[in-house]
C-alpha positions as CSV (number, residue, x, y, z in Angstrom):
1,M,0.4,-0.7,-10.9
2,T,-2.2,0.7,-13.3
3,E,-5.6,1.6,-11.0
4,K,-8.3,-0.1,-11.4
5,P,-11.5,1.6,-12.7
6,K,-13.5,2.6,-9.9
7,N,-16.3,0.7,-11.2
8,Y,-14.8,-3.0,-11.0
9,S,-17.1,-5.0,-10.5
10,R,-17.2,-8.7,-9.7
11,R,-18.3,-9.6,-13.2
12,D,-15.2,-8.2,-14.4
13,F,-13.8,-10.7,-12.3
14,L,-15.2,-13.5,-13.2
15,K,-15.1,-12.9,-17.0
16,T,-11.4,-12.1,-16.7
17,T,-9.8,-14.1,-14.3
18,G,-7.5,-17.6,-14.7
19,I,-8.8,-18.7,-11.3
20,A,-8.4,-23.1,-11.3
21,T,-12.0,-23.0,-9.8
22,G,-12.2,-25.3,-6.9
23,A,-8.3,-25.4,-6.6
24,L,-5.6,-23.7,-4.7
25,I,-5.4,-20.2,-5.1
26,G,-2.3,-18.2,-4.3
27,G,-2.3,-14.3,-2.9
28,G,-2.5,-11.3,-5.1
29,L,-5.9,-12.0,-7.0
30,I,-8.8,-10.3,-5.8
31,G,-6.9,-8.3,-3.2
32,G,-8.1,-5.0,-4.7
33,L,-11.2,-6.3,-5.2
34,V,-12.2,-6.2,-1.2
35,G,-15.3,-4.3,-0.3
36,L,-16.3,-4.0,-4.1
37,N,-20.1,-4.7,-4.1
38,V,-22.1,-3.6,-7.3
39,D,-25.9,-3.4,-8.4
40,K,-27.2,-4.1,-11.9
41,D,-25.5,-1.3,-13.5
42,D,-22.0,-1.7,-11.9
43,Q,-22.2,1.1,-9.9
44,H,-21.2,0.8,-6.0
45,V,-23.4,0.1,-3.4
46,S,-23.2,1.4,0.2
47,D,-24.6,-1.0,2.1
48,T,-24.2,-1.6,6.1
49,G,-21.6,-4.3,7.5
50,N,-23.9,-5.9,9.7
51,T,-25.2,-8.7,7.8
52,N,-28.8,-10.0,7.9
53,H,-28.1,-13.7,6.7
54,E,-28.9,-16.1,9.2
55,M,-25.4,-17.4,11.2
56,G,-24.8,-20.0,13.3
57,T,-28.0,-22.2,12.4
58,N,-26.5,-24.9,10.2
59,G,-25.8,-27.7,12.5
60,G,-23.5,-26.1,14.4
61,F,-19.8,-24.9,15.0
62,Q,-17.0,-27.6,14.9
63,F,-14.1,-24.5,15.5
64,F,-15.5,-21.4,16.4
65,Q,-16.3,-21.4,20.3
66,N,-19.2,-18.5,19.7
67,Q,-21.5,-16.6,17.6
68,R,-19.5,-13.5,17.8
69,E,-16.1,-15.1,16.3
70,F,-18.4,-16.9,13.3
71,N,-20.2,-13.3,12.7
72,V,-16.6,-11.8,12.4
73,I,-14.7,-14.3,9.9
74,S,-18.7,-14.2,8.1
75,N,-18.4,-10.5,7.8
76,A,-14.6,-10.3,6.8
77,T,-15.6,-13.3,4.3
78,E,-18.2,-11.3,2.7
79,R,-16.7,-8.3,2.3
80,I,-13.6,-10.1,0.4
81,F,-16.7,-12.1,-1.9
82,P,-19.5,-9.4,-1.9
83,K,-22.7,-10.7,-2.9
84,D,-24.4,-8.5,-6.1
85,D,-26.2,-9.2,-8.9
86,I,-24.1,-12.0,-10.5
87,G,-24.9,-14.3,-7.6
88,P,-24.4,-15.0,-3.8
89,G,-21.5,-13.7,-1.5
90,A,-19.5,-15.9,1.0
91,I,-21.8,-16.1,3.9
92,D,-24.8,-17.7,1.0
93,L,-22.1,-19.9,-0.4
94,G,-21.3,-21.4,3.0
95,V,-17.7,-19.9,3.0
96,P,-17.7,-19.7,7.3
97,Y,-18.8,-22.8,7.8
98,F,-16.6,-24.2,5.3
99,I,-13.3,-22.1,7.0
100,D,-15.3,-23.5,10.1
101,R,-14.7,-27.2,9.6
102,Q,-11.1,-26.8,7.6
103,L,-9.6,-25.1,10.8
104,A,-11.0,-27.9,13.1
105,G,-9.6,-30.5,10.9
106,Q,-5.8,-31.3,9.4
107,Y,-5.7,-27.4,7.8
108,G,-6.0,-25.6,11.1
109,S,-3.6,-27.9,13.3
110,N,-0.8,-28.1,10.1
111,T,-0.9,-31.9,10.8
112,K,0.7,-32.7,7.8
113,E,3.0,-30.2,7.8
114,Y,6.9,-30.1,8.7
115,M,6.3,-27.4,11.9
116,Q,10.0,-27.0,13.9
117,G,12.5,-24.3,14.2
118,P,14.0,-22.2,13.3
119,F,11.2,-19.7,12.3
120,A,12.2,-17.1,10.2
121,V,11.0,-15.0,7.1
122,G,11.7,-17.2,4.3
123,A,11.5,-16.6,1.0
124,K,8.1,-17.0,-1.0
125,T,9.1,-20.4,-2.3
126,Q,10.1,-21.4,1.0
127,G,6.3,-21.8,1.8
128,Y,4.9,-21.9,5.9
129,Q,7.2,-20.4,8.3
130,S,5.2,-19.3,11.2
131,R,5.7,-21.2,14.5
132,L,1.8,-20.8,15.2
133,T,-0.8,-23.4,13.5
134,R,-3.8,-22.2,11.1
135,A,-5.8,-22.2,13.4
136,S,-3.6,-19.9,16.5
137,I,-3.5,-17.5,13.6
138,F,-7.3,-17.4,12.6
139,R,-8.3,-17.1,16.1
140,Q,-6.2,-14.5,17.1
141,G,-7.2,-12.7,13.3
142,I,-10.9,-12.6,14.3
143,A,-9.5,-11.1,18.2
144,V,-7.8,-8.2,16.6
145,L,-10.4,-7.6,13.9
146,D,-13.0,-6.9,16.7
147,E,-9.9,-5.3,18.9
148,E,-9.3,-2.7,15.7
149,A,-12.9,-2.1,14.8
150,N,-13.5,-1.2,18.3
151,K,-10.5,1.2,18.3
152,R,-11.5,2.7,15.2
153,F,-15.2,2.7,15.4
154,E,-16.0,2.3,19.2
155,K,-17.8,-0.7,17.8
156,G,-17.2,-4.7,17.5
157,F,-16.2,-5.8,14.1
158,S,-19.8,-7.4,13.1
159,S,-21.4,-3.9,14.1
160,I,-19.5,-1.5,11.8
161,E,-20.4,-0.3,8.3
162,A,-19.1,-1.8,5.2
163,E,-16.7,1.1,4.4
164,Q,-15.3,0.5,8.2
165,M,-15.0,-3.2,7.5
166,D,-12.9,-2.5,4.5
167,E,-10.9,0.3,5.9
168,I,-9.6,-2.5,8.6
169,L,-8.9,-5.8,5.9
170,T,-7.0,-2.9,3.8
171,A,-5.1,-2.0,7.0
172,F,-4.3,-6.1,7.7
173,Q,-3.5,-6.7,3.9
174,N,-1.0,-3.7,3.9
175,D,0.9,-5.1,7.1
176,E,-0.3,-2.1,9.2
177,I,-2.1,-3.8,12.4
178,P,0.4,-5.5,15.0
179,M,-0.2,-9.6,15.8
180,T,2.1,-12.1,17.9
181,G,4.1,-14.6,15.9
182,V,2.6,-13.7,12.5
183,T,2.1,-10.2,10.4
184,S,-1.4,-9.1,9.5
185,A,-0.8,-9.2,5.6
186,F,-0.2,-12.8,6.3
187,F,-3.3,-13.5,7.9
188,F,-5.0,-11.9,5.2
189,R,-3.7,-13.6,2.6
190,L,-5.1,-17.0,5.0
191,L,-8.4,-15.5,5.1
192,R,-8.8,-14.0,1.4
193,T,-7.2,-17.4,0.2
194,A,-9.8,-19.4,2.1
195,T,-12.9,-17.8,1.4
196,L,-12.0,-18.0,-2.3
197,E,-11.6,-21.9,-1.5
198,G,-15.2,-22.2,0.0
199,A,-16.2,-20.5,-2.7
200,Y,-15.1,-22.8,-5.3
201,A,-14.5,-26.4,-3.6
202,D,-16.6,-29.1,-3.9
203,P,-19.9,-28.6,-1.5
204,M,-18.9,-31.9,0.5
205,Y,-16.4,-29.7,2.3
206,G,-19.0,-26.9,3.5
207,G,-18.8,-24.5,0.8
208,N,-20.0,-23.7,-2.8
209,R,-23.5,-23.8,-1.2
210,N,-25.6,-25.1,-4.1
211,M,-22.5,-25.1,-6.7
212,D,-23.6,-21.5,-7.0
213,G,-19.4,-20.5,-7.1
214,W,-19.2,-23.1,-10.2
215,K,-22.6,-21.9,-11.5
216,M,-20.6,-18.5,-11.7
217,K,-17.6,-19.5,-13.6
218,E,-19.8,-22.2,-15.3
219,F,-17.8,-25.1,-14.5
220,P,-19.1,-28.1,-15.0
221,G,-17.7,-29.9,-11.8
222,H,-16.9,-33.6,-11.6
223,Q,-18.5,-35.3,-14.6
224,M,-17.8,-38.8,-15.1
225,S,-17.4,-38.4,-18.9
226,Y,-17.6,-35.3,-21.7
227,I,-17.5,-38.1,-24.6
228,N,-21.3,-36.6,-25.8
229,V,-20.0,-33.1,-26.2
230,I,-16.1,-33.5,-27.0
231,D,-16.5,-33.2,-30.5
232,K,-18.7,-30.2,-30.2
233,E,-17.0,-27.1,-31.4
234,K,-19.2,-24.5,-29.3
235,F,-19.0,-23.9,-26.3
236,Q,-20.6,-26.2,-24.2
237,K,-22.5,-25.4,-20.7
238,I,-23.4,-28.4,-18.5
239,A,-24.9,-28.4,-15.3
240,P,-22.1,-29.0,-12.3
241,Q,-22.0,-32.3,-11.0
242,P,-20.4,-32.5,-7.2
243,L,-18.4,-35.5,-5.7
244,G,-21.3,-37.0,-3.9
245,G,-23.3,-37.2,-6.6
246,M,-21.3,-39.7,-8.8
């Protein structure tokens, strides 16, 4: 695999990827972007991992049991989808609240999925193979993120530097951290996918705050009709429309 240039930024990511905005996004698309944060000159910015954002003040939690859990997931998603000069990161987009609400619902409990044995490592085409629900995997993953931070840096995950967070998240991605009933790589894929879904899903689900995720991709959202622009040859910039505004 060709190594990406060191100054690869989210600007390049947004320009070159074919992500289906608002849709389910598979693994591998932004693994190399964990921790990249850029200034206006596309240079790497060294910042602290402990964010200054107000967290846990948007109507309470539905899944997370305390502020510590919420802060861990908030900081982890922000390292995967960081704020830069192009637009807001995961925290400002409301991604942690999106994940909180999804885990509290059928996504977290795997309600509509076959969850009987045998439980074995299957082919990639076979889909979900764990005996654990996503809610259980996330709760364990959050605890292990904190444990690993304390083991390596003698601080909780939300109190370490950004580069240290990236080190731990990369170890999860490379399946180097022991977990029970599931691999750390599987948890990282769930976390990365949920982060992207929260950034690009319709705002009615708690993420994509102010439709800023769509605005960065110039995605029009849910328009009633394109009849007034369908014959135009040039690219049309259309203000995004959420489902709730139709």
